[in-house]
C-alpha positions as CSV (number, residue, x, y, z in Angstrom):
1,M,261.7,-0.8,47.9
2,A,259.5,1.8,49.6
3,T,259.6,3.9,46.4
4,N,258.3,0.9,44.4
5,N,255.5,0.3,46.9
6,I,254.4,3.9,46.8
7,S,254.4,3.9,43.0
8,Q,251.6,1.3,43.0
9,F,249.1,3.9,44.5
10,S,247.5,6.9,42.9
11,G,248.4,10.5,43.9
12,S,245.4,10.8,46.3
13,D,246.1,7.3,47.8
14,V,249.7,8.4,48.5
15,A,248.4,11.5,50.2
16,I,246.1,9.4,52.4
17,V,249.0,7.0,53.3
18,L,251.5,9.9,54.0
19,H,248.9,11.8,56.1
20,K,247.5,8.9,58.0
21,P,247.5,9.8,61.7
22,R,250.1,8.0,63.7
23,I,248.6,6.1,66.7
24,P,251.0,5.9,69.7
25,P,252.2,2.4,70.5
26,F,250.9,2.6,74.1
27,L,247.3,3.1,72.9
28,T,247.6,0.3,70.3
29,K,249.0,-2.2,72.8
30,T,246.5,-1.3,75.4
31,Y,243.7,-1.7,72.9
32,E,245.0,-5.1,71.8
33,M,245.4,-6.2,75.4
34,V,241.8,-5.2,76.3
35,D,240.3,-6.5,73.1
36,D,241.9,-10.0,73.4
37,P,239.1,-12.4,74.5
38,N,241.6,-14.8,75.9
39,T,242.5,-12.4,78.7
40,N,238.9,-11.4,79.7
41,S,239.5,-12.8,83.2
42,I,242.3,-10.3,83.7
43,I,241.2,-7.3,81.7
44,S,238.2,-6.8,79.4
45,W,235.6,-4.3,78.0
46,S,232.8,-3.4,80.4
47,L,229.2,-4.4,79.7
48,T,228.4,-0.9,78.4
49,S,231.3,-1.1,75.9
50,T,232.3,2.5,77.0
51,S,235.1,1.5,79.3
52,F,237.4,-1.4,80.3
53,I,237.9,-3.1,83.6
54,I,241.1,-4.5,85.2
55,W,239.7,-7.6,87.0
56,D,243.0,-9.0,88.3
57,H,245.8,-6.4,88.7
58,I,248.2,-9.0,90.0
59,R,248.0,-11.2,87.0
60,L,248.0,-8.0,84.8
61,C,251.4,-7.1,86.3
62,S,252.9,-10.5,86.2
63,Q,251.6,-11.7,82.7
64,L,250.3,-9.0,80.4
65,L,252.4,-5.9,81.2
66,P,255.6,-7.8,80.6
67,Q,254.2,-9.2,77.3
68,Y,253.0,-5.8,75.9
69,F,255.1,-3.2,77.7
70,K,258.3,-5.0,78.9
71,H,257.7,-4.1,82.5
72,E,255.6,-5.1,85.5
73,N,254.8,-1.6,86.9
74,L,251.1,-1.0,87.3
75,S,251.7,2.5,88.5
76,S,253.5,3.3,85.2
77,F,250.7,1.8,83.2
78,I,248.1,3.9,85.1
79,Y,250.3,7.0,84.7
80,Q,250.3,6.5,80.9
81,L,246.5,6.1,80.9
82,N,246.2,9.4,82.8
83,N,248.5,11.1,80.3
84,Y,246.3,10.1,77.5
85,G,243.2,11.4,79.2
86,F,241.7,8.2,80.5
87,K,239.5,8.7,83.6
88,K,239.0,6.2,86.4
89,I,235.3,5.6,87.1
90,G,233.8,3.6,90.0
91,L,235.2,3.3,93.5
92,Q,235.2,-0.4,94.0
93,K,237.0,-1.6,90.9
94,W,239.7,-0.6,88.4
95,E,237.6,0.8,85.6
96,Y,238.8,3.4,83.0
97,E,237.1,5.1,80.1
98,H,237.9,7.4,77.2
99,Y,235.5,8.8,74.7
100,W,237.5,7.5,71.7
101,F,238.4,4.1,73.2
102,R,235.7,1.8,72.0
103,P,235.5,-1.9,71.1
104,G,235.5,-2.6,67.3
105,K,236.6,1.0,66.6
106,K,240.4,0.9,66.7
107,H,240.7,3.7,64.1
108,L,239.3,6.1,66.7
109,L,242.5,5.8,68.7
110,S,244.0,8.5,66.4
111,N,241.8,11.0,68.1
112,I,243.4,10.4,71.5
113,K,246.1,12.9,72.2
114,R,248.7,12.9,74.9
115,R,248.4,15.8,77.3
116,N,251.0,18.5,77.1
117,Q,252.6,20.1,80.1
118,N,250.2,23.1,80.3
119,Q,247.3,20.7,80.4
120,K,249.0,18.8,83.1
121,I,249.5,21.9,85.1
122,Q,245.9,23.0,84.5
123,E,244.6,19.6,85.5
124,H,246.9,19.6,88.6
125,C,245.5,23.0,89.5
126,Y,242.0,21.8,88.9
127,Q,242.6,18.7,91.0
128,E,244.2,20.8,93.8
129,N,241.3,23.2,93.8
130,Y,238.9,20.3,93.8
131,Y,240.8,18.7,96.6
132,N,240.8,21.9,98.6
133,G,237.1,22.3,98.0
134,V,236.5,18.8,99.1
135,V,238.7,19.3,102.2
136,T,236.8,22.6,103.0
137,E,233.5,20.9,102.5
138,L,234.5,18.0,104.7
139,R,235.7,20.3,107.4
140,S,232.4,22.2,107.1
141,Q,230.5,18.9,107.3
142,R,232.7,17.9,110.3
143,D,232.0,21.1,112.1
144,F,228.3,20.8,111.3
145,N,228.3,17.2,112.6
146,V,230.1,18.3,115.8
147,T,227.4,21.1,116.3
148,L,224.7,18.6,115.5
149,M,226.0,16.1,117.9
150,S,226.2,18.8,120.6
151,E,222.6,19.8,119.9
152,I,221.6,16.1,120.0
153,E,223.3,15.7,123.4
154,K,221.6,18.8,124.7
155,M,218.2,17.6,123.5
156,K,219.0,14.2,125.0
157,E,219.7,15.9,128.4
158,K,216.5,17.9,128.1
159,Q,214.6,14.7,127.3
160,D,216.1,12.9,130.2
161,D,215.3,15.8,132.5
162,L,211.7,15.9,131.2
163,A,211.4,12.2,131.7
164,N,212.6,12.5,135.3
165,R,210.1,15.3,135.9
166,I,207.3,13.3,134.4
167,A,208.3,10.3,136.6
168,S,208.3,12.6,139.7
169,L,205.0,14.0,138.8
170,R,203.5,10.5,138.2
171,E,204.9,9.5,141.6
172,Y,203.4,12.6,143.3
173,L,200.0,12.0,141.6
174,E,200.0,8.3,142.7
175,K,200.8,9.3,146.3
176,S,198.1,12.1,146.1
177,D,195.6,9.6,144.7
178,A,196.4,7.1,147.5
179,K,195.9,9.9,150.1
180,F,192.7,11.0,148.5
181,R,191.3,7.5,148.5
182,K,192.3,7.0,152.1
183,L,190.5,10.3,152.9
184,L,187.4,9.2,151.0
185,C,187.4,6.0,153.0
186,L,187.6,7.8,156.3
187,L,184.9,10.2,155.2
188,A,182.6,7.4,154.1
189,K,183.3,5.6,157.4
190,G,182.5,8.8,159.4
191,I,179.3,9.4,157.4
192,K,178.3,5.8,158.0
193,Q,178.9,6.1,161.8
194,V,176.9,9.4,161.9
195,A,174.1,7.7,159.9
196,M,174.0,4.8,162.3
197,Q,174.0,7.1,165.4
198,Q,171.2,9.1,163.8
199,A,169.3,5.9,163.2
200,M,169.8,4.8,166.7
201,K,168.7,8.2,168.0
202,N,165.6,8.0,165.8
203,D,164.9,4.5,167.2
204,E,165.2,5.7,170.8
205,Q,163.0,8.7,170.1
206,T,160.5,6.4,168.4
207,K,160.6,4.0,171.4
208,K,160.2,6.8,173.8
209,R,157.2,8.1,171.9
210,K,155.7,4.6,171.9
211,V,156.2,4.4,175.7
212,E,154.6,7.8,176.2
213,D,151.7,6.8,174.0
214,I,151.2,3.5,175.9
215,A,151.4,5.4,179.2
216,E,148.8,7.9,178.0
217,I,146.6,5.1,176.9
218,C,146.9,3.4,180.2
219,K,146.2,6.6,182.0
220,N,143.1,7.1,179.9
221,V,141.9,3.5,180.6
222,V,142.5,3.9,184.3
223,E,140.6,7.2,184.4
224,K,137.8,5.6,182.5
225,K,137.7,2.7,184.9
226,M,137.7,5.1,187.8
227,D,134.8,6.9,186.3
228,D,133.0,3.6,185.9
229,L,133.8,2.7,189.5
230,V,132.4,6.0,190.7
231,A,129.3,5.5,188.7
232,I,128.9,2.0,190.0
233,K,129.3,3.2,193.6
234,Q,126.8,6.0,193.1
235,V,124.4,3.4,191.6
236,H,125.0,1.1,194.6
237,E,124.5,4.0,197.0
238,I,121.2,4.9,195.3
239,M,120.1,1.3,195.4
240,Q,121.1,1.0,199.1
241,K,119.1,4.2,200.0
242,K,116.2,2.9,198.0
243,Q,116.3,-0.4,200.0
244,E,116.5,1.5,203.3
245,I,113.5,3.6,202.3
246,E,111.5,0.5,201.5
247,I,112.5,-1.2,204.7
248,E,111.5,1.9,206.7
249,K,108.1,1.9,204.9
250,K,107.5,-1.7,205.8
251,R,108.2,-1.0,209.4
252,G,106.0,2.0,209.6
């Protein structure tokens, strides 16, 4: 039967059929499972059409894996994806990609090869080195964070100390200002008292000067009056002598 079917093709067609790459069943079933629009709520192509996303891994295990692979083991499915070079992308969802795994291009599945043991060992070594590098980087970052936190604590202590010093200085300045104001008030009061005393002294001196001036004036007036009285007396005496002389003339 197979011989009769092959005889229907030409020699070149037979060569193409005989040399057609065999696609592993796992890849074919996975492609059909992802490509089925009826299961888009469980698993589907991503919006970029460069990967596929497992939206509901519980229903995937209970419904689709038994249907396509006769088991319910999600870890086994993921393990097979890793063996064929699929890479998980994204941290918050189950998303996987492969360069040759594209919607509408099922024929490209023939380019996907299963990794051999050497590739697994090399990838394991790479992952281990990467892990060690990440661990070293994390430790370095942790040490840096510890040092940074220590420096921050020291800076905080210095800041607190500086704040305390500023508060003490402000308190000292406020007290000094209060003392200075009090001293100014006392000084102003003293100056005012001295000014008042000086004014009173000036008033007394002025009054004294006025009294002395009045006394001098009175003295001058009295002296003038005395001079007038002396003059009047002299005139009276002259007039009296004159009368006496006239009386004597009349008698003689």
